[in-house]
N, C-alpha and C positions, 0 to 999 in steps of 0.2 A: 288865206285865212290865218290870222295870228292866233295862236293857242297860248293862253296863259296858264302857268302851272303854279298853284298855291302850295306852299310847303315843299318847294323844290329842293331844299337842303336836307330833307329827311329821307328815310329809306324808300318809302313809296314814291316820293318825288324824284328820286334818282332813277327809279325804274321807268317813270314816265319820260324823263329827259332822255334816257338811253334809247327808247323807241323813237321818240320824235326827232332826235338828232340823226339817227340812222335813216329816217325817212325824209330828211332834209326839209323839215317844217320850219315855218316862221314862228319862233318861240319867244315868249317873255317869261322868264323865271322869277318868281317872287318868293321871298322868305325874309326873315328878320336879319339874317347874317349873310348878305349876298357875296361875301368873300369866299364862301363855300362853293360858289358856282363859277364855272369857266366855260368859254367857247360859245356862250349864248348871251343875249341881252338880258339884263337883270333890273329889278326894281325892288327897293326895300318896302316890305309890306308886313303888317301884323293884322291878322283877321279880327283882332279885338279893338282895332283902331278904325272906326267907320270911314274917316276921310281917306286914309291910306288905302283901305280896301276898295273904296269906291273909285279912286284914281286908277288903281291897278285894273279893276274889272272893266272900266271904260276904255282902257288901252288895248283890250283884246276883243276878238270876235267870239271866242269860245273859251270857257274856263274849265280846267281840270283841278279839282280840289283834293289835295293829299294831306291836308291838315286835320287835326282832331284834338282830343277825342270827340267822337260824334255826339256822345250824350251830353257834352258840355257845349259843343259848337251849335247844336240845334239847327235853326234855319238861318243863321247869320250870313253865310255865304250865299245860300239859295235866295234869300230875300234881296240881297244886294244885286245879284245877277238878274233876278226878275225885274227889279226896278230899272236896271240899265238895259233891259231887253237883250240879255246875253244868255246863250245856252250854257248849261252846267252839267258836267259829268263828275260824280263824286265817288271815290273808292269805298266810302262807308255808307251806312244807312240803317242804324239801329232803330228800334220802334219809336223811341222818344223823338229822334231826329225826324223820322218820317211823319209822325203826327204833327210836329211843328211846321214842317215844310208844306204839308197838305193843307193845314189850316190857314197859313199866312200867305202862301203862294198859289196853291191850287192850279187852275187851268191858265193862270196869267203867265206862268213861266214855262220854260223848256228845260226840264230837270230830269236827269237820269241818275238814280242812286244805286248803291250796292254793286259798283262796277270794279270790284277787286277780284281776289281769288276765291274766297269763301266768306260771304256770298259773292257770286259773279261768275268766275270761270267754271265752278262746279255745275251751275245751272245751264251754262252755255254748252258744256259737254253733253248734258242730259238732252238738251234741245237738238243738238247736232246728231246725237246717237239715234234719237227717235225718228229723225228725218232720213237717216241712212239705213236703218234697219227695216227691211221690207216685211219680214214675218211678224205677225201679230204676237205680242208677248203676253204670257200669262202672269209674269211677274218681272219687275225691274228692281235692281238693287244698285245703290251707289255708295261708295266709301270715300271719305276724305281723310287722309292721314298727313298731318303737318309735323315734320320732324325738325323744323328750324325754330330758333328762339323768336318769340313774338316781340313786336315793337312795343314801346311803352304805351302808345295810344291804344293799340290793340288789347293789351292787358287791361287797361282802364275801362275800355268798352265792354270787354267780356265780364269784368266784375260788375259793372253797372247793369248789364243784361241779366246776370244771375240774380242780382238784387231786385230787379224789376220783374223777374219771372218770365222773361221773353222765351219764345220757342216752346215746343211741346215735346218734352222728353217721353220716351217709351211710347211713341206714336208712329203711325204710318198712314199711307194713303190707300183707301179701298172704296171702290164703288162711289166715286165722286165726293169723298169726304175724308177728313182727317180723323182717324180712329185711334183709340188706345190699343196697345199691343194685346192681341187676344190669341196668339199662336206662338209656336216655338220659332225663335229667330237665332241667327248666328251670334255667337259670343266672341269669336276671334277668328282670324285667318292667319295663315303662315305664308309669308312672301317667298319668292324664289331664292332669296339670300338667306333663308332660314329664320328671319326676324318674325316674331309673333306680334300681331297688331290686335289689340283688344277693342271691341266694338260697342258703341253706345247708340241704340236706335233713337232717332229724334226727328222732329220736323220743324221747319221754320217758314216764315211768311213768304219769302221769295220763292221757295220751292213749291209752296202751296199755290201761289199765283200761276206758276208755270204748269202745274198739274191741272189746274182749272181750265187752262187753255188747250192743253194736249189731250186731256181726258184718258189717261192710262187706266187699266183695270186695278193694278195693285203695285205700289211702289214703297220700298224701304230706303231710307237714307241713314247712314251710319257715320258717326265721327269716330275716327280711329285714334287709339292711344298706345304709347309704347309700353305702358305699365298699367296693370289692372288697378293699382292703387290710385292712379290719376283719376279714374272714373269715380272712385270713392270720394276723393277730394272734391270733385266737381259736384257730385250729387249731395253728399252728406255735409261736408264741411264748407262748401262754396269757396274753396281757396283757389287762387290762380297760381299756376305752376309754370316754371320755365325749365327747359332742358339745359343740362350743364355740360354735355359732351361736345358742343361746338358744331354739331351737324347742321347743315342747311338743306332745305328742299322740302318737297311735298310729293304726295302720290294721290291720284284720283283713279278709282276703278269704277266702271259702269258696266253692269251685267244685265243682259236681256235674256230671259228664259222663255222659250217658246213652248207651245202645247205639245210639240213633238220632241220635247226633252233636248232641244238644241240650245247651246249657250253661245251668245255673241258678246264679246268683251271689248270695250274701249278703255285704253289706259293712257293717262297723261302723267308724266313725271318731269320734275325739274330739280336741278341742283341749286337753284336760286331760292333765297328765302321768300316766304309768302308775302311779306311787306313789299319787297322790291318788285315782285311779280304782280302784285295788286296795282301798282303804279303803271306797270307795262300793259296790263289788261285794259286799264282806263284809256291809255294812250292809243292802243290798237282800236278800241271802240270809237275813239275820236277820229281816227284815220279812216275807218270803214263806214262811219255813219254820222260823224259830228255835224255835217251840214244839214242833216235831215232829222234832227231831234224833234219829237212831236210835242205839241202843247200839252201841258199838264205835268204831273209827277209820275214817273215810271221807274221800274227796276231794269237793270241791265239784262236780266233774264228775258225781258220782253222784246229785245231788239230783233229785227227780221233776219239778219245774216250772222248767225253764231259761227258758222263754218269759216267765214273769212277771218274772223277774229282769231280763232284757234290756229288756222293755217298760217296767219301772219306771225304769230308768236313762234310757231315751229320754224318758219323760214329764217327768223332772226336768231335761231339757236337757243331760245329761252326755255322751250319745253320740247319733250319728245312725245309723240303720240303713236300708239300702236293699236291694231285691231286683231282680235283672235276669234276663232270659231272652234267649237267642239260639239260633237254629236253625242258623246257618251258622258260628258261632264267630268271625266276622270283625268283628262289631259287636254290642255288647250292646243289647238293647231293654229299656227300663225297664218293670218290671211294676207 
């Protein structure tokens, strides 16, 4: 199977190539400046040039799209893949893009969206955790804290999402529906290194789709921020901010609270920036299920084997994953 990577010269594209090369895949790397790429076959392509895009897609069996921004790209790549009867895995999937893809491609294509870190890996951990946790949970909490600088496309998509009112701030899942926060929730946590992470409760479409399938009782999702002022910027001023300290990486915490007051925690951490890892996630999804993409438009959160994707990333040294248990909730015991 020849896997084509669009946007191979960008940060997400480099993450995709990293995984595919280590797995000894047949790769065709596409971007506008192919001199950026080495060790694999390349083709000059611009997603805004229909003939170049069509030629590239028809040279592959499966396409991983790492170009963007998604709110401008819309269904451009998805429509071309559908027309050529090629499967597509896309690291992005904002509301505008999803609407266009569903309207113009529908069940005619084999399209998997939101196959990055957030959304993507965040929901895959949630799915794996629910499958591995045997005790029925009274409440589930997940936190995503990204402390790396965002890519230009990610920044543009976040701004577009804020302008469009995507997602549901101050919301959570309860009794089979997304509800406004009506109870006390965490405002911050302190990590083992002493760093304070400020929390914003929110809910988004990919997480909702997963909850509708899993049917948990109560779920909170929080986006973490290094500074409380960042939340004010996001909510009040709708400014997009970048970190200036040069740190890379992200942290995902997933907590299951049982009726017996037992806590089970899954923790994923990476020293790679989230854009690079988004490409790696998409590549690992392609490796574990690229030949079996279902007809229609789906989210990465809906794939059958979330565990293999996460374990594959761990085996390549791209993430660490740990599991903890505690009965008193005052100190976690490593499992």
